[in-house]
C-alpha positions in Angstrom: -82.1 -3.6 111.2 -82.0 0.0 112.3 -85.1 1.1 110.3 -88.1 -0.7 108.8 -89.2 1.6 106.0 -92.0 0.0 104.0 -94.4 0.8 101.1 -97.7 -0.9 100.9 -99.0 -1.5 97.4 -102.1 -3.2 95.9 -105.4 -2.6 94.2 -108.4 -1.2 96.1 -110.1 -3.9 98.0 -107.0 -6.2 98.3 -106.9 -5.8 102.0 -104.2 -3.2 102.5 -106.0 -1.4 105.3 -106.4 -4.5 107.4 -102.7 -5.4 107.0 -101.6 -1.8 107.6 -103.3 -1.7 110.9 -101.6 -4.9 112.1 -98.2 -3.8 110.9 -98.7 -0.5 112.6 -99.6 -2.1 115.9 -97.0 -4.9 116.0 -94.0 -3.0 114.7 -95.0 0.4 116.1 -94.8 2.1 112.7 -96.6 5.2 111.8 -99.1 4.5 109.0 -98.6 7.4 106.6 -101.7 7.4 104.4 -101.5 10.1 101.7 -105.1 11.2 102.1 -104.9 11.4 105.9 -101.6 13.2 105.7 -103.0 15.9 103.3 -106.1 16.4 105.5 -103.9 16.8 108.6 -101.6 19.2 107.0 -104.5 21.3 105.8 -106.2 21.3 109.2 -102.9 22.3 110.9 -102.4 25.1 108.3 -98.8 24.3 107.8 -97.0 26.0 105.0 -97.2 22.9 102.8 -100.7 22.3 104.0 -101.8 25.7 102.9 -100.1 25.1 99.5 -101.8 21.8 99.1 -105.1 23.3 100.1 -104.8 25.9 97.4 -104.6 23.2 94.8 -107.4 21.1 96.3 -109.8 24.1 96.7 -109.3 24.8 93.0 -110.2 21.2 92.1 -106.7 20.4 91.0 -104.4 17.5 91.9 -101.7 18.3 94.5 -98.3 18.3 92.7 -95.9 15.4 93.5 -93.3 17.7 95.0 -95.8 19.0 97.5 -96.9 15.5 98.5 -93.3 14.3 98.8 -92.5 17.4 100.9 -95.3 16.4 103.3 -94.1 12.8 103.3 -90.6 13.9 104.2 -92.0 16.0 107.1 -94.0 13.0 108.3 -91.1 10.6 108.3 -88.9 13.2 110.0 -91.0 13.1 113.1 -89.9 11.2 116.2 -92.5 8.4 115.8 -91.0 7.5 112.4 -87.4 7.4 113.6 -87.3 3.6 113.5 -89.4 3.2 110.3 -92.6 4.0 108.5 -95.4 2.4 106.5 -96.3 4.4 103.4 -99.7 3.8 101.9 -101.2 5.6 98.9 -98.0 6.9 97.4 -96.3 6.5 95.0 -98.9 5.7 92.4 -96.8 6.0 89.3 -93.2 5.3 88.3 -92.2 9.0 88.1 -93.5 9.5 91.7 -91.5 6.4 92.8 -88.3 7.8 91.2 -88.8 11.2 92.8 -89.5 9.7 96.2 -86.4 7.5 96.0 -84.2 10.5 95.2 -85.6 12.6 98.0 -85.4 9.8 100.6 -81.7 9.4 99.7 -81.2 13.2 100.3 -82.4 12.8 103.9 -80.4 9.7 104.5 -83.4 7.2 104.4 -83.9 4.2 102.2 -86.7 1.7 101.6 -86.5 -1.7 103.3 -89.1 -3.3 101.2 -92.3 -2.9 99.1 -95.2 -5.2 100.1 -97.6 -5.9 97.2 -100.9 -7.4 98.1 -102.7 -8.9 95.1 -106.1 -10.3 94.4 -108.1 -11.2 91.2 -110.2 -8.4 89.8 -113.5 -10.3 90.2 -112.7 -11.1 93.8 -112.1 -7.4 94.4 -115.4 -6.5 92.7 -117.2 -9.0 94.9 -115.6 -7.7 98.1 -116.3 -4.0 97.4 -119.6 -4.2 95.6 -121.0 -6.4 98.4 -120.7 -3.6 101.0 -123.8 -2.0 102.4 -123.8 1.0 104.7 -126.2 2.6 107.2 -126.2 6.3 105.9 -126.9 7.5 109.5 -124.4 5.6 111.5 -121.8 4.6 108.9 -122.1 1.0 110.0 -120.9 -1.3 107.2 -122.2 -4.8 106.4 -121.3 -7.2 103.5 -123.9 -9.3 101.7 -121.6 -12.3 101.8 -119.1 -11.9 104.6 -121.1 -9.9 107.3 -124.8 -9.7 106.3 -127.4 -8.0 108.5 -130.0 -10.2 110.2 -132.7 -8.9 107.8 -131.5 -8.3 104.3 -131.1 -4.6 103.6 -131.9 -3.5 107.1 -129.5 -2.3 109.8 -129.4 -4.6 112.9 -129.3 -1.7 115.4 -131.6 1.1 114.3 -133.6 -0.5 111.4 -132.3 2.0 108.8 -132.4 0.9 105.2 -128.9 0.0 104.1 -127.5 1.5 100.9 -124.7 0.8 98.4 -122.4 3.8 98.0 -121.6 5.0 94.5 -118.0 4.2 94.9 -118.9 0.6 95.7 -121.0 -0.1 92.6 -119.5 -2.8 90.3 -119.0 -0.5 87.4 -117.2 2.1 89.5 -115.0 -0.5 91.1 -114.0 -1.8 87.6 -113.1 1.7 86.5 -110.9 2.2 89.6 -109.2 -1.1 88.9 -108.6 -0.1 85.3 -106.9 3.1 86.5 -104.8 1.0 89.0 -103.7 -1.4 86.3 -102.7 1.4 83.9 -101.0 3.7 86.4 -99.9 1.9 89.5 -99.5 -1.8 88.6 -96.2 -1.0 86.7 -94.6 -0.1 90.0 -94.4 -3.9 90.7 -91.8 -4.3 87.9 -90.0 -1.1 89.0 -89.5 -2.2 92.6 -88.8 -5.8 91.6 -86.0 -4.5 89.5 -84.6 -2.7 92.5 -84.8 -6.0 94.6 -87.4 -4.5 97.0 -90.7 -6.1 95.9 -92.4 -8.9 98.0 -95.7 -10.3 96.6 -98.6 -11.6 98.7 -101.8 -13.3 97.7 -104.6 -11.3 99.3 -107.3 -13.9 98.6 -106.8 -16.0 101.9 -108.1 -14.9 105.3 -106.5 -11.7 106.6 -104.7 -13.6 109.4 -103.0 -15.9 106.9 -102.0 -13.0 104.7 -100.5 -11.2 107.7 -98.6 -14.3 108.8 -96.9 -14.4 105.4 -96.1 -10.7 105.6 -94.7 -11.0 109.1 -92.5 -13.9 108.0 -91.1 -11.8 105.1 -90.3 -9.0 107.5 -88.6 -11.4 109.9 -86.4 -12.6 106.9 -85.6 -9.0 106.0 -84.4 -8.4 109.5 -82.3 -11.5 109.5 -80.7 -10.6 106.2 -79.8 -7.2 107.6 -77.8 -8.8 110.4 -75.8 -11.2 108.2 
C-alpha cells in the first residue's frame, strides 16, 4: 500500500483522540485535526489562514472550501506523503462529497474511514464525569480516575470543577447535533465501501488492537 489515507469518525467521547494518538505514532501519520489546523494557519498568517481568520473574527463559520483548501495544503506536505489521519472533517455529506472531489483532483484517495461508536449514555457518563483543576488543567474522572479526596486536586489542593461543555445536558445537545449532521456519513462511506466500524466501549487497548487488525487487512488487500 503506497498510502494510508484515513478519516476518523465518531461521536464526542467515543475515544477518537486516544486512538488517533496511537495511529499517529505507530504508522507515522500526521494527525490533521480541523481545529488545530485552523489555529496553525491563522497563527502562521498564511493566505488561507487570514481568510479563515476573517470569518472567525466575525463569529461566522469558516466555509467548507476554505477548510478543504487548508486540508489540501496539510496533506501536500512532506510528512503526509505516505498518508494522513483526518479528524474533525467532514461533518456532513456535502462536505464529504466536496472533499472526495478535491482529493481526486490532487491524485489522492481515501484508504478507509474508521468509525468508533459508543452508546449515548456511556458517552454522557464518560464526559460528564470529568473534573478539572482550573489552575493547572489537570483532569480527573469521578469513576475512572478519581482524586484521592473527592473534588480536590491531588497536587495543589485546588477545588475541581466541571466545565460547562462537560455537563450532561450540554453533552446530550452535542450528541443530538452529531446524530443529525454527522452520523449519516456512516451510510455514505459504507456505500462507497470505505467504512469500518469499531465498538468504542471496551478498553482503549482492545479498541486499538481491532483497528490495527483492520489496517493490516487493508494493506494485505492492496497487495493482492
